[in-house]
N, C-alpha and C positions, 0 to 999 in steps of 0.2 A: 321159303315159308310165306304163306298167304296171310295178309292182315286185312281185316274187314273194318272199315271206318266210314264215318259219314262223309258225304260229298263236301268238298271245300271249294271256295273260289279258285278258279284256275283249272278245275277238273273237267270243265265243259267239253273241250276239244277231245281229250282222251276218252271220255265217256261216249262221245259221238262216234269215234273210231271203233270202239268196242261193239257198239250196237250195229254199226254198218257191217262189220265183219261177221258178227254173230248171226245176223238175219240176211246177209248177202244182198242187202238193198238198203235204201235210206229211209224207208217209211217209218220204222220204229225210232231211228235217230231223230227224224224230223218231229215225231210226236214228243219225244223227251224234251227237245228244245222248245217246242210250243208250250208244253205243260210248265216248264220252268219259267217261261215268260208270263204266262197267263195265271198261274196258280200262286196264291200267296201262302199256301200251306201245303207243303209236300215233304215226304221223307225219302231220302236218297242215300244209299250206301254203295260203296265201291269195294272191290277186292283188289288188293295191291300186292304184287310180287316184286320185291326190291323197291324200285321207284316207279314201276309200270302198272297202270290200271289195266286189269285183265278181266274184270267183271263189274256189272252194275245192276242195281235193282231200284225201282221207283215205286212209291206208293203215293196216290193222290186221293183227295176227298171223293167219297161215293155216298149216294143216298139210296134209301129204299122208300118208295111212296108209302106214307102212313107211319113211318118210323119217327120217333121224337129226337133221334140223334144222328150224327153224321159218322160214317165209318170211313174205311179206306178201300181203294181199289189197287190191287197189285198189278204192276205191269207198266212198261215192259221190264223184262229181266233178261239179261244176255251175258254170255261169257265168250271171250275170244275163242275162235276155233281151236287153236293150239292148246287151250287150257280147259276144253270141255271134257266131261266124263272123269273129272278129278275131284268132284265133290264141292267145287266152288259155288255152284248154284245153290246147293243145299246150305252152305254156310251163309250165303247172302239172304236166303229166305228165312232161315232160323233167326239170324240177327235182326232182320226187319220185323218179323213177327214178335219177337221178344220185346223189342223197343216199343212197338205199338201196344202190346198188351200192358206193359208197365206204364204207358202214358194214358191209359184209360180208354183206348179205342174200343168201341163195342163190337165191331165186326170188320172182316176183310173179305172182299169178293175177288174172284179171279176167273178169267176166261183162259183156261189152260188144259193141259194134258190130264185126263182123268186117272192115269196111272201114276203120275208124279206127285201131285199136290195132296192127296189123302194122307201121305206119310207125315204131313205137318198138321193134320187134324181137319183139313178141309173135307166138306161133304157136299153132295149135290144140293144146290140151293133150293131145288124144287121140293126137297123134303120139308122145307119151311114155307112152301107155296110162294117162293120168291123166284122170279124169272128175270132174265136179261132184258134190257131195253131193246136189244137187237133180235128180231124174230128168227133169223137164220142160225142162231146158236144152238148146237146140239145140247140136250139136257145133261148128258154126262160130262160136258166140258165147262158148264157154268157152275162154279163151286163157291161155297161160303165157309168161313171159319168164324163162328160166333163166340167171342170172348164173353159176351153178356147176352144170353138168349132172351132175357127179358126186354132187351132193346129192339128185338125184331118184332114187327107188327104181327099180331096173332092171326090176322086174316091174310097175311102174305102181302105181296106187292111187287112192283117193278123196281129192280135195282138199276141205278143210273150212275155211269162213270162220268167223268168230265167230258165235255163235248169234243175236245181235241182228240180223244181216242177213237172217235167214230171213223176217222180216216183209215184206220187199220182193219176195220171190220168189214 
């Protein structure tokens, strides 16, 4: 049985191992470590089977030029290869989004698979004239979930993740 819970002290090394295995390299694991060190406000959940962490999702503050509030950026999210395609990623995303919505987060942005994230309510950010800070991001891969559409600037703007994420793009 899979349990989804918030990250706790001591989870750092197992989370790193999950991200290294999920992405077959250390870039995302390094980003998670850097964000944890540099960011005073983040939301992190793990998927646990027995006593083993098998999945992880991280949300960190994100802004949109012209917006009056700060939202969150989703990512990285990874599941160990032996546990992929079992719905664990879906459980992590749903738990994180539910938590953020209840906490009053106005929006969540994600740079991800256009086929995966719409099931959670994500839409192309360009629909709201919101674009990624990175020029090489395909329109269909930059998505937003607006819990409060009034928090989005009416004229659109550039969405910005924490600078530590630039290493992966």
